[in-house]
KEGUFI-790691 format. One line per 3 residues: their letters; for each residue y, x, z negated of C-alpha. Coordinates in steps of 0.2 Angstrom, whole numbers, plus 5000, padded with zeros to 4 digits. Layout:
a	Y,X,Z  ...
***
This chain:
mrf	5120,5045,5524  5107,5049,5511  5110,5068,5513
rtl	5128,5065,5511  5125,5056,5495  5114,5069,5488
acg	5126,5083,5493  5140,5073,5484  5129,5072,5468
fal	5125,5090,5469  5144,5094,5471  5149,5084,5456
gaa	5135,5092,5445  5140,5109,5451  5159,5105,5447
tal	5154,5099,5430  5144,5115,5426  5159,5125,5433
vst	5171,5116,5421  5159,5118,5406  5158,5137,5410
qvv	5177,5139,5411  5179,5130,5395  5166,5141,5386
sqv	5175,5157,5394  5191,5151,5388  5185,5148,5371
aed	5178,5165,5370  5194,5173,5375  5203,5163,5362
nvd	5191,5169,5349  5186,5152,5344  5170,5151,5333
rae	5156,5147,5345  5146,5139,5331  5160,5127,5328
lmq	5161,5123,5346  5143,5119,5347  5144,5108,5332
kwa	5158,5098,5341  5148,5097,5356  5134,5090,5347
qya	5145,5077,5339  5151,5071,5356  5135,5073,5366
lpg	5121,5067,5355  5116,5048,5352  5121,5041,5335
efh	5120,5026,5325  5130,5015,5337  5118,5020,5352
drf	5104,5014,5341  5110,4997,5343  5106,4997,5362
efh	5087,4995,5357  5091,4977,5352  5097,4973,5370
agk	5082,4981,5379  5070,4969,5388  5072,4953,5398
wds	5085,4939,5394  5087,4922,5402  5105,4917,5403
tyt	5115,4902,5407  5134,4903,5410  5149,4892,5413
iwm	5165,4897,5422  5181,4887,5421  5188,4893,5438
egp	5202,4879,5439  5206,4878,5421  5198,4868,5406
dkp	5202,4851,5414  5192,4854,5430  5173,4854,5432
pvi	5166,4871,5428  5154,4882,5439  5137,4883,5431
gkt	5124,4897,5434  5108,4905,5428  5102,4922,5428
vvs	5089,4934,5422  5095,4951,5415  5083,4966,5413
skl	5090,4980,5402  5083,4997,5397  5089,5013,5389
ifg	5093,5028,5400  5098,5046,5397  5089,5048,5381
grf	5097,5032,5373  5114,5036,5378  5117,5021,5389
les	5110,5004,5392  5107,4999,5410  5107,4980,5413
rmr	5102,4972,5430  5106,4954,5434  5100,4942,5447
gtt	5102,4923,5448  5111,4909,5456  5128,4900,5454
qme	5130,4882,5458  5146,4877,5466  5154,4862,5475
fng	5163,4864,5491  5171,4850,5501  5160,4838,5491
ekm	5144,4848,5495  5134,4857,5482  5128,4875,5485
eip	5118,4888,5476  5124,4905,5479  5113,4920,5475
ieg	5121,4933,5463  5116,4950,5457  5125,4964,5447
igy	5122,4979,5437  5131,4986,5421  5131,5001,5410
lgy	5135,5000,5391  5139,5016,5381  5147,5021,5365
dnf	5159,5035,5368  5158,5047,5352  5175,5054,5356
kkk	5184,5037,5359  5174,5030,5345  5173,5014,5356
fvh	5159,5005,5366  5163,5007,5384  5156,4996,5398
fwi	5157,4994,5417  5151,4981,5429  5149,4979,5448
dng	5141,4964,5457  5140,4956,5474  5154,4944,5470
gtg	5168,4956,5474  5172,4975,5478  5180,4979,5461
iyy	5173,4989,5447  5176,4981,5430  5179,4992,5415
seg	5182,4988,5397  5182,4996,5379  5176,4987,5364
tpd	5175,4989,5344  5162,4980,5333  5166,4971,5317
etg	5160,4976,5300  5144,4967,5302  5140,4975,5319
kvt	5135,4957,5326  5152,4954,5334  5160,4966,5347
tff	5177,4963,5355  5180,4971,5372  5197,4972,5381
stv	5201,4974,5399  5213,4971,5413  5207,4963,5429
dew	5215,4961,5447  5213,4943,5453  5213,4942,5472
qtg	5214,4923,5471  5232,4924,5465  5237,4941,5469
erd	5240,4946,5451  5236,4963,5445  5231,4970,5428
kpy	5228,4953,5419  5223,4956,5402  5206,4949,5396
kmv	5196,4949,5380  5178,4948,5379  5168,4943,5363
qti	5150,4946,5362  5141,4939,5347  5123,4942,5341
ide	5118,4925,5334  5101,4929,5329  5087,4942,5335
nti	5084,4932,5351  5101,4925,5355  5117,4932,5361
kmv	5133,4923,5366  5147,4930,5376  5165,4922,5379
lyd	5178,4929,5391  5197,4924,5387  5212,4925,5399
ltm	5225,4932,5387  5239,4926,5398  5235,4908,5394
ptg	5239,4898,5378  5226,4897,5364  5214,4883,5367
rdr	5216,4885,5386  5211,4903,5387  5192,4902,5388
vfe	5187,4906,5406  5169,4911,5404  5155,4908,5392
els	5137,4914,5393  5122,4911,5381  5107,4923,5383
trr	5089,4921,5375  5076,4934,5374  5062,4931,5386
k	5045,4932,5376
***
């Protein structure tokens, strides 16, 4: 299996190189200025001011979260995690690994369920948006979202669609708002956009930097 994985990775890398070569060849045939092409490539490929913001998130964070799985009138699910984040690929992306537990009650019995996940945050210079994807052991889906910051740079709003296996609904629209409260505190709130205002909050997390 490992050799198959390595082979797939090599194939993807080779395909990317082939596509890049074909693009350059086509550009040459079309007599496009190569200096202009390289300048465009640099604008797309090199980290910029928005990537510099990832440095703030690097390190370990202790998080407490609340999930309203049955609506705001029912008891929520509580959990605690530790998130370790680091810059990768020359500061182009932020990798975050999460481990923790979720406290749930089933048939009157309280349980602690171990959870773990990993996510990657980037800033796409072409889209001019933050891009994020997340996977964890709570399901088999990949969650992707795109976000834009406000003028202060402290609040970033992401939008996404999610398939909900519980109800069979597909492509439900969600909004996630991440707020930097201070240099050691981050708050994140997830909203179900199909719900009326005031009843649309489904997830809230408060993270503090571990010193």
